[in-house]
C-alpha positions in Angstrom: 0.1 0.0 0.0 1.4 3.4 -1.0 1.7 5.8 1.9 -0.6 8.9 1.8 0.8 12.2 0.7 -0.6 15.5 1.9 -0.6 17.4 -1.3 -2.6 20.2 -3.1 -5.5 19.5 -5.3 -4.7 20.0 -9.0 -5.6 19.0 -12.6 -2.3 18.2 -14.0 -2.8 14.4 -14.1 -1.0 11.5 -12.4 2.7 11.6 -11.4 2.5 15.2 -10.2 2.9 15.8 -6.4 2.8 19.3 -5.0 3.2 18.8 -1.3 1.0 20.7 1.2 3.3 20.8 4.2 3.2 24.1 6.3 6.6 23.4 7.8 8.4 23.0 4.6 6.4 25.8 2.9 7.6 28.1 5.7 11.2 27.1 5.2 10.9 27.6 1.5 9.3 31.1 2.0 12.4 32.0 3.9 14.6 30.7 1.4 13.0 32.8 -1.3 13.2 36.0 0.9 15.6 38.7 -0.3 17.0 38.9 3.3 18.2 35.2 3.1 21.8 34.9 2.2 24.8 32.7 3.0 25.2 30.7 5.0 21.6 30.5 5.9 20.6 30.0 2.2 22.6 26.8 1.9 21.4 25.6 5.3 17.9 25.9 4.4 18.4 24.1 1.1 20.1 21.3 3.0 17.2 21.0 5.4 14.5 21.2 2.7 16.1 18.4 0.6 16.7 16.3 3.7 13.0 16.4 4.3 12.0 16.0 0.6 14.1 13.0 -0.1 12.7 11.3 3.0 9.2 11.9 1.8 10.0 10.6 -1.7 11.8 7.4 -0.3 8.7 6.7 1.9 6.2 7.3 -0.9 7.9 5.9 -3.9 10.5 3.2 -3.0 9.7 -0.4 -2.8 9.5 -2.1 0.7 10.1 -5.7 2.0 9.3 -7.6 5.1 12.1 -8.4 7.2 13.1 -10.3 10.3 16.3 -8.6 11.7 18.1 -9.4 14.9 18.4 -6.6 17.4 21.0 -6.4 20.3 18.5 -8.1 22.5 18.7 -11.3 20.6 21.7 -12.2 22.7 19.7 -12.5 25.8 16.3 -13.5 24.4 15.0 -15.2 21.2 12.3 -12.6 21.0 14.9 -9.9 20.3 14.0 -9.9 16.6 12.4 -7.0 14.7 9.8 -8.2 12.3 8.3 -5.5 10.0 8.4 -3.6 6.7 11.3 -1.6 5.8 12.6 0.1 2.4 14.1 -2.4 0.2 17.8 -1.7 0.7 18.9 -3.3 -2.6 16.9 -0.9 -4.7 19.4 0.2 -7.3 19.5 4.1 -7.3 21.0 6.8 -9.2 21.1 10.5 -8.0 21.9 13.0 -10.8 23.7 16.2 -10.0 22.9 19.0 -12.5 25.4 21.5 -12.0 25.2 24.1 -10.6 22.1 24.6 -8.7 21.7 20.8 -8.3 25.0 20.2 -6.7 24.1 20.7 -3.1 20.6 18.9 -3.4 22.1 16.1 -5.2 24.7 15.5 -2.4 22.1 15.7 0.3 19.9 13.1 -1.4 23.1 10.9 -2.2 24.2 11.0 1.4 20.7 10.0 2.7 20.4 7.2 0.4 23.7 5.9 1.6 22.2 5.8 5.2 19.0 4.0 4.1 19.9 1.7 1.2 22.9 -0.6 0.8 25.6 1.9 -0.3 26.7 -0.5 -3.0 23.2 -0.1 -4.8 23.6 3.8 -4.9 25.7 6.1 -7.2 25.9 9.7 -8.0 26.3 11.0 -11.6 27.1 14.6 -12.8 25.8 16.6 -15.6 27.3 20.1 -16.6 24.3 21.9 -18.3 23.4 25.5 -19.1 20.3 27.2 -20.5 20.6 28.4 -24.0 18.9 31.8 -24.8 18.1 34.0 -27.7 18.8 37.6 -28.2 15.8 38.6 -26.1 17.1 36.5 -23.3 14.4 34.0 -23.6 15.2 30.3 -22.9 15.4 28.2 -26.0 16.6 25.0 -24.6 19.5 23.4 -22.7 22.8 22.3 -23.6 25.0 19.6 -22.0 28.7 20.6 -21.7 30.0 17.4 -20.1 28.9 14.5 -18.0 30.2 11.8 -15.7 27.7 8.9 -15.9 28.7 5.8 -14.1 27.0 3.1 -16.1 23.6 1.8 -17.2 20.3 2.7 -15.5 18.3 -0.3 -16.4 16.0 -1.1 -13.6 17.2 1.8 -11.5 15.4 4.5 -9.7 16.9 7.7 -11.2 16.4 10.9 -9.3 17.0 14.4 -10.5 17.2 16.9 -7.5 16.9 20.4 -9.2 15.5 23.2 -7.1 13.8 25.6 -9.7 11.5 23.8 -12.2 11.1 26.9 -14.5 10.8 25.9 -18.2 11.5 22.2 -17.8 14.2 22.3 -20.7 17.2 21.3 -18.6 15.4 18.3 -17.0 14.0 17.3 -20.3 17.4 17.4 -21.8 18.8 15.4 -18.9 16.1 12.7 -19.3 17.0 12.6 -23.1 20.7 12.0 -22.2 19.8 9.2 -19.7 17.7 7.3 -22.3 21.0 6.4 -24.1 22.0 4.5 -20.9 19.1 2.1 -20.7 15.5 2.0 -19.4 15.1 3.3 -15.8 12.6 1.6 -13.4 11.4 5.0 -12.4 12.3 8.6 -13.3 11.8 11.1 -10.4 12.3 14.8 -10.2 12.6 16.6 -6.8 12.0 20.4 -7.0 11.4 23.1 -4.5 9.4 25.4 -6.9 7.8 24.4 -10.2 5.7 26.2 -12.8 2.8 24.9 -15.1 5.1 25.2 -17.9 7.6 22.9 -16.2 5.0 20.2 -15.7 3.9 20.4 -19.3 7.5 20.2 -20.7 8.5 17.3 -18.4 5.3 15.3 -19.3 5.9 16.0 -23.0 9.3 14.7 -22.7 8.8 11.8 -20.5 5.1 10.9 -19.6 6.3 8.4 -17.0 8.2 10.9 -15.1 7.0 11.4 -11.5 7.4 15.0 -10.1 7.7 15.9 -6.4 7.7 19.6 -5.5 7.1 21.8 -2.6 5.5 24.7 -4.4 3.7 25.5 -7.5 4.3 29.2 -8.7 1.9 30.5 -11.4 2.1 34.1 -10.5 1.9 35.5 -14.1 -1.6 34.1 -14.4 -4.6 36.2 -14.5 -6.7 36.6 -11.4 -9.6 34.7 -12.7 -7.1 31.7 -13.5 -5.5 32.0 -10.1 -8.9 31.6 -8.5 -9.3 28.1 -10.0 -7.8 24.8 -9.0 -4.3 24.5 -10.5 -4.5 22.9 -14.0 -8.1 23.7 -14.6 -6.9 26.3 -17.3 -3.4 24.8 -17.7 -3.2 26.4 -21.2 -3.7 30.0 -19.5 -1.5 29.4 -16.5 1.9 31.0 -16.4 4.6 31.0 -13.7 7.4 32.6 -15.9 8.2 36.2 -16.8 9.5 37.4 -20.1 13.0 36.1 -19.3 11.6 32.7 -18.2 12.3 33.4 -14.4 9.8 32.0 -12.0 7.1 34.4 -10.5 7.0 34.8 -7.4 10.0 32.4 -7.4 13.1 33.2 -5.4 15.6 34.5 -7.9 18.7 32.7 -9.2 19.2 29.7 -6.8 22.5 28.7 -8.5 24.0 32.3 -8.1 22.8 32.4 -4.5 24.1 28.9 -3.5 27.5 29.7 -4.9 27.8 33.4 -4.2 28.7 33.8 -7.9 26.5 36.0 -10.2 27.5 34.6 -13.6 
């Protein structure tokens, strides 16, 4: 039985989970505030992704029934834990999409190594950048280099990327990974997403499962904002003319690295 998720109501279809968690929403609001800088910014990113990956593991990963000895087994035959746990042999790949994805990926990778058998977990790296036109509008994404550690057949492949704006970068990342086999499941872990991001991802990979903490559609008209998200998907927008998220939180890659390039 799949554990219950507390999430917002929407009309985007299956495989889209926007969490409704006041604690995480509050942390995310602080993260997006102009007053939040280093080191608080990265501390909040670390805390948010520690929570998000735990939720995803509990909701999406397979479980098994076990009988495991405890330290009490030495003094009594009853000292055996019997119950359901996450299947520690689940093959898992965490993808670091530099540069905003570096810290989130490391948090997820480190967490997996405490829950799964570390021999079943690996971390890959993609160097990517937006491509833009003369009006600074995003036209796509380009891969500069990658370090991919092998096939992904039957693996859970996770893409922790904070800002899901246009979806072009993650669509390109998924395209790259299709060359390395057929994943058991493709999962994105985002802090903020837009309606355009959901549409682009689902076009590129209908099977992808999206987990996010917040949906931003602040460029939509008031009448659209008054409806359940996804009701008027074709009229919803969370992007300004430069394809930055509104209300959003600014350039997370710049803020994480204190480097405005």
